[in-house]
C-alpha positions in Angstrom: -39.7 35.4 171.4 -40.9 33.8 168.1 -40.4 35.4 164.7 -43.9 36.3 164.5 -43.4 39.0 167.4 -41.4 41.0 165.1 -44.1 42.0 163.1 -46.3 45.2 164.1 -49.6 44.0 163.4 -48.2 40.6 162.3 -46.9 41.9 158.9 -43.9 39.9 158.7 -45.4 36.6 159.7 -46.7 36.5 156.0 -43.1 37.4 154.6 -40.8 35.7 156.9 -38.7 33.9 155.8 -39.7 32.4 152.4 -42.1 35.2 151.8 -39.5 37.8 152.5 -37.0 36.1 150.5 -39.7 35.8 147.6 -40.1 39.4 147.7 -36.5 40.0 147.5 -36.1 38.0 144.4 -38.9 40.0 142.6 -36.4 43.0 142.5 -34.1 42.9 139.9 -30.5 44.2 140.1 -30.6 45.2 136.3 -27.6 46.2 134.0 -24.8 47.5 135.9 -26.4 46.9 139.4 -24.4 45.7 142.4 -22.8 42.3 142.3 -24.8 39.5 144.1 -23.8 39.5 147.6 -23.6 36.0 149.5 -22.6 35.2 152.9 -21.5 31.7 154.1 -21.8 29.3 157.0 -18.6 30.7 158.5 -19.7 34.5 158.2 -23.2 33.7 160.1 -21.2 31.4 162.4 -19.2 34.5 163.4 -22.0 36.7 163.5 -23.6 34.4 166.0 -20.6 33.8 167.9 -20.2 37.4 168.5 -20.2 39.0 172.0 -23.2 40.1 173.6 -24.7 42.4 174.2 -23.2 44.6 171.5 -22.0 48.0 172.5 -24.1 50.8 170.9 -21.7 52.5 168.5 -23.8 54.7 166.4 -23.3 58.3 165.0 -25.4 59.8 167.8 -27.0 58.2 170.9 -29.9 60.1 172.5 -32.0 59.9 175.8 -35.8 59.6 175.5 -38.5 59.8 178.3 -41.1 57.1 178.6 -43.8 58.9 176.7 -41.3 59.2 173.9 -40.6 55.4 173.9 -44.0 54.4 173.9 -44.8 56.5 171.0 -42.0 54.7 169.1 -43.5 51.5 170.3 -46.6 52.3 168.7 -44.9 53.2 165.2 -45.0 57.0 165.7 -41.7 58.7 165.0 -40.2 62.1 164.4 -38.5 62.5 161.0 -37.1 66.0 160.1 -39.3 67.5 162.6 -42.3 65.6 161.2 -44.4 63.2 163.1 -45.0 60.2 160.9 -46.5 56.6 161.6 -43.8 53.8 160.3 -45.3 50.5 160.5 -44.7 47.3 158.5 -45.2 47.5 155.4 -43.4 51.2 155.5 -44.0 53.4 152.5 -40.4 54.3 152.2 -41.3 56.8 149.4 -43.3 58.5 151.8 -42.6 62.7 151.9 -45.3 64.6 153.5 -42.7 67.7 153.4 -42.0 67.1 149.8 -38.4 68.1 150.9 -35.2 66.3 150.0 -34.2 66.5 153.8 -37.3 64.6 154.6 -36.2 61.8 152.5 -32.7 62.0 153.6 -33.6 61.7 157.4 -35.9 58.9 156.7 -33.1 56.8 154.9 -30.6 57.6 157.6 -32.6 55.6 160.2 -31.7 57.7 163.3 -35.2 57.9 164.3 -35.4 54.4 165.5 -32.9 55.7 168.4 -35.8 55.5 171.0 -36.7 52.0 170.5 -33.1 51.1 170.9 -32.5 53.3 173.9 -35.4 51.3 175.6 -33.8 48.0 174.8 -30.4 49.4 175.8 -31.3 50.7 179.1 -34.1 48.5 180.4 -34.0 45.2 178.2 -37.0 46.0 176.5 -37.1 43.2 173.9 -40.3 44.1 172.6 -38.7 47.7 171.4 -35.9 45.8 170.1 -38.1 43.5 167.9 -40.0 46.5 166.6 -36.9 48.0 165.5 -35.9 44.8 163.9 -39.3 44.8 162.2 -38.7 48.1 160.5 -34.8 47.1 159.7 -36.2 43.8 157.9 -38.9 45.9 156.0 -36.2 48.1 154.7 -34.4 45.2 153.5 -37.2 43.7 151.6 -37.8 46.7 149.6 -34.0 47.9 149.4 -32.6 44.5 148.8 -28.8 44.4 149.5 -28.2 43.5 145.8 -31.2 44.9 143.9 -32.7 48.3 143.1 -33.9 50.6 146.2 -37.0 52.4 145.9 -35.0 55.7 145.6 -31.5 56.1 144.6 -30.7 58.4 147.8 -31.2 55.5 149.6 -27.4 54.5 148.9 -26.3 58.2 148.7 -22.8 58.1 150.7 -24.2 60.3 153.7 -27.3 58.4 154.3 -25.3 55.1 153.8 -22.7 56.1 156.4 -25.2 57.4 159.2 -27.7 54.5 158.7 -25.3 51.4 158.7 -24.2 51.3 162.3 -27.9 51.6 163.7 -28.8 48.6 161.5 -25.8 46.6 162.3 -26.4 47.1 165.8 -30.0 46.0 165.6 -28.9 42.9 163.8 -26.4 42.2 166.5 -28.7 43.0 169.5 -31.5 40.8 167.7 -29.0 38.0 167.2 -28.2 38.1 170.9 -31.7 38.0 171.7 -32.7 34.9 169.4 -35.2 37.4 167.5 -34.2 36.4 164.1 -34.0 33.0 162.1 -31.0 32.1 159.8 -32.8 33.8 156.6 -33.5 37.0 158.3 -29.9 37.2 159.7 -28.2 36.3 156.4 -30.7 39.0 154.8 -29.4 41.6 157.4 -25.7 40.6 157.2 -26.0 40.8 153.3 -27.5 44.4 153.8 -24.4 45.3 156.1 -22.0 44.2 153.3 -23.9 46.3 151.0 -23.2 49.1 153.5 -19.6 48.4 153.7 -19.0 48.1 149.9 -20.9 51.2 149.2 -18.9 53.2 151.7 -15.6 51.6 150.5 -16.3 52.6 147.0 -13.4 55.0 145.7 -15.5 55.9 142.7 -18.4 57.2 145.1 -16.2 58.8 147.6 -16.3 62.5 147.9 -13.7 64.5 149.8 -16.2 66.8 151.5 -18.0 66.8 154.8 -20.0 63.8 153.4 -16.8 61.8 152.9 -16.2 62.4 156.8 -19.5 60.8 157.8 -18.9 58.0 155.1 -15.6 57.2 156.9 -17.0 57.6 160.5 -19.9 55.2 159.3 -17.4 52.8 158.2 -15.5 52.8 161.1 -18.5 52.3 163.5 -19.7 49.4 161.0 -16.4 47.9 161.7 -16.7 48.0 165.2 -20.2 46.5 165.3 -19.4 43.8 162.8 -15.7 43.2 163.9 -16.6 39.4 163.6 -16.6 39.6 159.9 -13.7 39.1 157.4 -14.0 42.8 155.8 -14.1 44.7 159.3 -10.1 45.4 159.8 -9.9 46.6 156.1 -13.0 49.0 156.8 -11.6 50.4 159.8 -8.5 51.1 158.3 -9.8 52.7 155.2 -12.2 54.7 157.2 -9.4 55.9 159.6 -6.9 56.9 156.8 -9.5 58.5 154.4 -11.0 60.8 157.1 -7.7 62.0 158.2 -6.8 62.8 154.6 -10.1 64.6 153.7 -10.4 66.7 156.8 -6.6 67.8 156.5 -7.5 68.6 152.9 -10.4 70.8 153.6 -9.0 72.9 156.4 -6.1 75.2 156.7 -4.4 73.1 159.6 -3.2 76.2 161.8 -6.4 77.9 161.3 -9.0 75.4 161.9 -12.0 76.6 159.7 -13.9 74.1 157.7 -13.5 75.4 153.8 -17.3 74.9 153.1 -18.3 78.6 153.3 -20.6 78.0 156.5 -20.7 78.6 160.3 -23.3 75.8 160.6 -21.1 73.3 159.0 -18.3 74.4 161.0 -20.1 73.2 163.7 -21.4 69.9 162.3 -17.8 68.9 161.3 -16.2 69.8 164.7 -18.6 67.3 166.3 -18.0 65.0 163.5 -14.4 64.9 164.4 -15.1 64.7 168.0 -17.4 61.7 167.3 -14.7 59.8 165.1 -12.0 60.4 167.9 -14.2 58.7 170.3 -14.3 55.5 168.4 -11.3 53.3 169.4 -8.2 53.3 167.4 -9.4 56.7 165.5 -7.5 59.1 167.5 -3.9 60.7 166.6 -2.3 63.5 168.2 -2.6 65.6 164.8 -6.5 65.1 165.1 -6.7 66.0 168.6 -4.9 69.3 167.9 -6.9 70.2 165.1 -10.0 69.3 167.0 -8.9 72.0 169.4 -8.3 74.9 166.9 -11.9 73.9 165.2 -13.3 74.0 168.8 -11.7 77.5 169.2 -13.1 78.8 166.0 -16.6 77.6 166.7 -16.3 79.6 170.0 -15.3 82.7 167.9 -18.6 82.1 166.0 -20.7 82.9 168.8 -22.5 86.4 168.9 -23.2 88.1 172.3 -26.9 86.4 172.1 -25.1 82.9 172.0 -26.0 82.2 168.3 -24.1 82.0 165.2 -24.0 84.2 162.1 -26.1 82.6 159.3 -23.0 82.4 156.7 -23.7 80.1 154.0 -25.9 77.1 154.5 -26.6 77.6 158.2 -29.6 77.9 160.6 -29.9 80.2 163.5 -28.3 77.8 165.9 -27.2 78.2 169.4 -23.4 77.8 170.3 -22.7 74.3 171.4 -21.8 73.8 175.0 -18.0 73.0 174.1 -17.7 76.1 172.3 -19.4 78.4 174.8 -16.5 77.0 177.3 -13.9 77.9 174.8 -15.4 81.3 173.8 -15.3 82.6 177.6 -11.9 84.5 177.1 -12.3 85.6 173.3 -11.9 89.2 172.9 -10.1 91.1 169.9 -9.7 89.6 166.4 -9.5 86.3 165.1 -7.6 86.6 161.6 -8.0 83.5 159.5 -6.5 84.9 156.4 -5.9 81.8 154.5 -9.5 80.5 155.3 -11.5 84.0 154.3 -12.8 84.4 157.8 -12.2 87.6 160.3 -14.1 88.2 163.6 -14.0 91.0 165.9 -15.3 90.4 169.5 -15.8 92.8 172.6 -18.1 92.7 175.4 -21.7 93.4 173.8 -20.1 93.9 170.4 -19.4 91.5 167.3 -18.5 92.0 163.5 -17.8 89.0 161.2 -16.9 89.1 157.4 -16.6 86.1 155.2 -14.9 86.2 152.0 -13.9 82.9 150.5 -14.8 80.7 147.4 -13.0 77.1 147.6 -15.7 75.0 145.9 -19.3 74.6 145.1 -20.0 73.0 148.6 -22.7 75.2 150.5 -21.5 78.3 148.8 -23.6 81.5 148.7 -23.1 84.6 146.4 -21.9 86.3 149.7 -18.3 87.7 149.0 -17.7 90.1 151.7 -21.0 89.6 153.4 -20.9 90.4 157.5 -22.8 90.3 160.5 -22.9 93.0 162.9 -24.1 92.7 166.8 -24.0 96.0 168.9 -25.9 98.0 171.4 -27.6 94.7 172.9 -28.9 93.3 169.5 -28.2 92.0 166.2 -28.1 94.8 163.5 -26.7 93.2 160.2 -27.4 89.5 159.5 -27.0 86.9 156.6 -30.0 84.9 155.4 -29.1 81.5 156.2 -30.4 78.3 154.5 -34.4 78.0 154.0 -34.3 74.6 152.8 -32.1 72.4 150.2 -34.8 72.0 147.4 -34.1 73.9 144.4 -36.7 76.2 143.9 -37.3 80.0 144.1 -36.7 80.1 147.9 -33.5 78.3 147.4 -32.2 80.3 144.8 -33.2 83.8 146.7 -31.4 82.4 149.7 -28.2 81.8 148.1 -28.5 85.0 145.9 -26.6 88.2 145.9 -29.7 90.1 146.9 -29.8 88.0 150.1 -26.6 89.1 151.5 -24.8 92.2 152.6 -22.3 92.7 149.4 -21.9 94.5 146.3 -22.7 93.5 142.9 -21.7 95.0 139.3 -24.2 95.6 136.7 -26.7 93.1 138.6 -24.7 90.0 137.9 -24.5 87.2 140.3 -21.2 85.5 141.7 -20.5 82.1 140.5 -20.9 79.6 143.2 -20.9 76.2 140.8 -17.3 75.8 141.6 -15.8 77.6 138.2 -13.6 80.5 139.3 -12.7 79.8 142.8 -10.2 81.9 144.5 -9.6 80.7 147.9 -9.5 83.5 150.7 -10.7 87.0 150.0 -9.3 88.4 153.2 -6.2 90.3 152.6 -5.4 92.3 155.6 -6.5 92.7 159.4 -5.4 95.2 162.2 -6.3 96.9 165.4 -5.3 99.9 167.4 -6.7 102.7 169.4 -9.9 101.1 170.0 -10.5 100.3 166.1 -10.6 97.1 164.2 -9.8 96.9 160.4 -10.6 94.2 158.0 -9.6 94.3 154.2 -10.8 92.1 151.7 -11.2 91.6 148.0 -13.8 90.0 145.6 -12.2 88.6 142.6 -15.7 87.3 141.3 -16.2 90.6 139.8 -12.8 91.0 138.0 -14.0 89.3 134.9 -16.4 92.3 134.5 -13.5 94.4 134.4 -13.6 95.8 137.9 -11.5 95.5 140.9 -13.5 95.6 144.0 -11.7 95.9 147.6 -13.7 96.4 150.8 -12.5 98.1 154.1 -14.1 97.5 157.3 -13.3 99.9 160.2 -15.0 99.3 163.3 -15.0 101.1 166.6 -17.3 98.6 169.0 -20.5 100.6 170.5 -19.8 103.6 168.3 -19.5 103.2 164.5 -18.7 100.9 161.7 -17.3 102.5 158.4 -17.3 100.3 155.2 -15.3 101.6 152.0 -16.1 99.9 148.8 -13.1 100.7 146.4 -14.1 100.5 142.9 -11.7 100.7 139.8 -12.8 100.2 136.3 -12.0 101.3 132.9 -15.7 101.6 132.0 -18.7 102.6 133.6 -20.6 100.1 135.7 -23.9 100.2 137.7 -22.9 99.3 141.4 -25.7 97.9 144.0 -24.5 97.5 147.6 -27.2 95.6 150.1 -27.4 95.9 153.8 -29.4 93.2 155.4 -31.0 94.5 158.6 -31.7 92.1 161.5 -35.5 91.5 162.1 -36.9 94.1 164.7 -34.6 96.9 163.2 -36.8 99.5 162.1 -35.3 101.4 159.0 -36.4 104.8 157.7 -35.1 106.7 154.7 -33.9 110.3 156.0 -32.6 112.8 153.7 -29.4 111.0 152.3 -29.1 108.3 154.8 -31.2 105.9 157.0 -32.6 106.1 160.5 -32.2 102.8 162.7 -34.4 102.5 165.6 -36.4 99.6 167.7 -36.1 98.5 171.1 -33.8 101.5 172.5 -31.5 101.7 169.4 -30.7 105.1 168.0 -28.5 104.7 165.0 -28.0 105.9 161.6 -26.5 105.0 157.9 -24.7 108.0 156.3 -23.1 107.5 152.8 -20.8 109.9 150.8 -23.5 109.7 148.0 -21.0 108.8 145.2 -22.2 107.7 141.8 -25.6 109.4 142.0 -26.4 107.2 144.7 -30.2 106.2 145.2 -31.5 104.2 148.3 -34.6 101.7 148.1 -35.8 99.6 150.8 -37.4 96.3 150.8 -39.3 94.3 153.6 -41.0 91.2 153.6 -41.7 91.1 150.1 -42.6 87.4 148.5 -42.8 88.4 144.4 -40.0 88.4 144.1 -38.6 87.6 147.5 -36.8 90.5 149.1 -36.3 91.6 152.6 -36.5 88.2 154.1 -34.3 85.9 156.4 -34.8 82.2 157.3 -33.8 81.3 160.6 -34.7 77.5 160.2 -36.2 75.2 157.9 -38.9 76.7 155.7 -39.6 79.9 157.5 -39.0 83.4 156.1 -39.1 86.1 158.6 -39.5 89.6 157.3 -36.5 92.0 157.6 -35.7 95.2 155.8 -33.1 95.2 153.2 -31.6 98.6 151.7 -30.2 98.6 148.3 -27.8 101.5 147.7 -27.4 102.0 143.7 -24.7 104.0 142.2 -23.1 104.4 138.6 -19.6 105.1 137.5 -16.0 103.7 137.0 -13.6 104.7 139.8 -16.0 105.1 143.1 -15.2 105.1 146.5 -18.4 104.2 148.1 -18.6 105.0 151.8 -21.1 103.8 154.3 -20.9 104.7 158.0 -23.3 102.9 160.3 -23.6 104.9 163.5 -24.7 102.7 166.2 -25.6 105.4 168.8 -25.9 108.8 169.1 -25.3 111.5 166.8 -24.7 110.2 163.2 -21.2 110.0 162.1 -19.9 110.5 158.6 -16.6 109.4 157.0 -14.3 110.8 154.6 -11.7 109.0 152.9 -8.5 111.3 152.5 -6.1 109.0 150.9 -5.6 105.4 149.9 -2.0 104.8 148.4 1.5 102.9 149.1 1.7 104.8 152.3 -1.6 103.7 153.8 -5.1 104.7 154.3 -6.3 108.2 155.8 -9.9 108.2 157.2 -11.5 110.9 159.1 -14.6 110.2 160.8 -16.9 113.3 161.3 -19.4 114.5 163.8 -21.4 117.4 162.6 -18.8 118.4 160.1 -16.1 118.4 162.9 -13.3 115.8 163.0 -14.4 113.0 165.7 -11.4 110.7 164.8 -8.5 110.9 162.0 -7.3 107.7 161.4 -4.0 106.3 159.8 -4.1 102.8 158.6 -0.4 101.5 157.8 1.0 98.2 157.2 3.1 96.7 159.9 6.0 94.8 160.2 4.0 91.3 160.1 1.8 92.6 157.1 -1.1 93.5 159.4 -2.6 96.9 159.7 -1.2 99.2 162.5 -3.9 102.0 163.1 -3.0 105.2 164.5 -4.6 108.3 165.2 -3.7 111.5 163.5 -3.0 114.5 165.5 -3.6 118.1 164.2 0.4 118.6 163.9 0.7 115.4 161.7 -1.8 116.5 159.3 
């Protein structure tokens, strides 16, 4: 096939090879820009001599139908859920969504996968030529040793994701004789820029981005094994990936410490992809993968979706986790990671209390998700988008989570004042589960806050917010009800209904409590949840306001039947005495004591023991 066939509409005929190189020469590197990148005859000869066809070793290889392949060959692609046309010359600054995530996904180049699928599965060299045309167009305006059209082009994660796709295009097009010498040299220089960027210790971040950088580096090394840098790239990617993963996970617990159920799934999948690359697997990482998969399984609520803790969409549990979760029952205690989960058939309670860094952190200390009686009852808000505007601010704020605030102040989430896990104790007994946590974020305000959850699946959830302070403060606790739950103020509490639900919220009314409801408000944003990208769904948010210094604020959420109330009888070194009442009479009298291993032991107090 001639070089001219690379162009969609002949765009590259005018540029390649001399016109294309001339265009590159117009883009200066500038002061402090990348060093000039050169490749010699030996490197090009090694590329030409590499085995054919190349293995398709990229971040994610999809399967596509004939219609989707046909659209891609017409230059129609899906980027961040948006249908766009990408034909040479491409406007690499386009952003029809005006969203950071659109630009990021455009720069990742994963959208080219349908063209490469057609070539891999049917030998469609026309599809490969179209992919090569786009790669050359990208290199023309984002040259290996010049300035990009957008600084995010060379962002660490974008570079790690993109590199293996472009390397495959280079290898496959070389095998098919679709590139002349200047074009092969250009794309090989671009690949070396990818390797240099991914190897740069000053740009490396020990976050999930670092994992994608190292995965991309090992995949790039596999694609360009003929090049002298490949062995060094592979070794660096392998060692750094393990170091970063183990630095961000409590090894015997398996929860990724970026405050997000969605990122737990993402990182677990990334680890799985990393282990698939020959040479990357170690026994330690394989064991950790199993633990992380187990935790993902525990995140699944009875409807098959996850809690939207942190930056998370309302995702369904992946297949590997559904298999892992089949026998989950009881309580998952990740005391060092800041997560506790209770699971029973048809019932689910998850509590998040952690602050390790600013990565995907929300102001959500001691927030919780509750599923019972066949439906979600209390839910978190999730991620609206990543653009820093009023929507982003709301989704990350305290008023979008089921938390307690002091004097209306936000919790820090910028990486200052980190405290690790806020889960301090868990336990079970006699059909009840208990989770105790603390929120050190309010200590600078002179307040000690502990929150105790006592849960009887199918019947009641009691929440005790124990507050100790030397001065008076204004306290507000929020309950974020799931969409579809109808909430009405009734007397000193709330009635819950909808879809057969007969629930109630009763409190002890401490601190001259006042209850306010908000639903679907836009200015300011209140009473909203975001299941996916840029979509608000109205839901009811209850704000319970109190004032005082030392207060025990008690909330009892009855899940079915006659409303229950709770009375705290004592909380001292001997344990916690809690009575749950129905119409003023004792429904359960509970004693929470510390067991031999530090966990709660929950006992029933008989009349003779009182």
